[in-house]
KEKE-670880 format. One record per residue (C-alpha): x, y, z; residue in three letters. Coordinates in steps of 0.25 Angstrom, whole numbers, plus 5000, padded with zeros to 4 digits. Layout:
% residues N
> X, Y, Z, ALA
...
***
This chain:
% residues 73
> 4968, 5067, 4952, MET
> 4982, 5060, 4954, MET
> 4982, 5049, 4965, ALA
> 4991, 5051, 4977, THR
> 5001, 5041, 4981, VAL
> 4992, 5037, 4993, GLN
> 4980, 5035, 4983, ASP
> 4989, 5026, 4974, MET
> 4994, 5018, 4986, VAL
> 4980, 5016, 4992, ARG
> 4975, 5012, 4978, GLY
> 4986, 5002, 4976, PHE
> 4984, 4995, 4990, ILE
> 4969, 4995, 4988, GLU
> 4970, 4988, 4975, ARG
> 4979, 4977, 4981, LEU
> 4969, 4975, 4992, SER
> 4969, 4966, 5000, PRO
> 4983, 4963, 4997, GLU
> 4994, 4970, 5005, SER
> 5006, 4978, 4999, VAL
> 5019, 4984, 5004, CYS
> 5024, 4999, 5002, ASP
> 5035, 4994, 4993, ASP
> 5025, 4988, 4983, CYS
> 5016, 5000, 4984, ILE
> 5027, 5009, 4981, ALA
> 5032, 5000, 4969, GLU
> 5019, 4998, 4963, ARG
> 5014, 5012, 4964, LEU
> 5028, 5017, 4960, LYS
> 5029, 5026, 4972, LEU
> 5042, 5034, 4974, SER
> 5046, 5028, 4988, ALA
> 5041, 5016, 4996, THR
> 5039, 5026, 5007, SER
> 5028, 5033, 4999, GLY
> 5020, 5020, 4999, ALA
> 5023, 5018, 5014, ASN
> 5018, 5031, 5017, LYS
> 5005, 5029, 5010, GLN
> 5003, 5015, 5016, THR
> 5005, 5020, 5030, ARG
> 4995, 5031, 5027, GLU
> 4985, 5021, 5022, LEU
> 4987, 5011, 5033, ALA
> 4975, 5010, 5042, GLY
> 4966, 5018, 5032, MET
> 4953, 5012, 5027, GLY
> 4957, 4998, 5025, GLY
> 4972, 4999, 5023, PHE
> 4981, 4990, 5032, GLU
> 4996, 4991, 5033, ARG
> 5002, 4978, 5039, THR
> 5015, 4969, 5038, GLN
> 5012, 4959, 5028, ASN
> 5016, 4953, 5014, VAL
> 5015, 4963, 5002, CYS
> 5006, 4957, 4991, ALA
> 5015, 4962, 4980, LEU
> 5029, 4959, 4985, CYS
> 5026, 4948, 4995, GLY
> 5035, 4955, 5005, ALA
> 5031, 4955, 5020, PRO
> 5030, 4970, 5023, ARG
> 5022, 4982, 5028, LYS
> 5010, 4981, 5018, VAL
> 4997, 4988, 5016, ILE
> 4983, 4983, 5011, ARG
> 4969, 4988, 5009, TYR
> 4958, 4980, 5016, LYS
> 4945, 4983, 5008, ARG
> 4933, 4985, 5017, PRO
***
């Protein structure tokens, strides 16, 4: 079975836990066609089962941005 974009984004964020990552870095690292694709996925994940979207510094690019992270239970 092929992974969906949301599965790939979720897995990437979970692997980086507890670090925060921005949509641009997610899109670049997963080779998504548009940053808006990552943005859509992170907005859907925000608030679900340990995912937290805040304004912070991205662990990958170091820029202060809207980021998402997974807090392991």
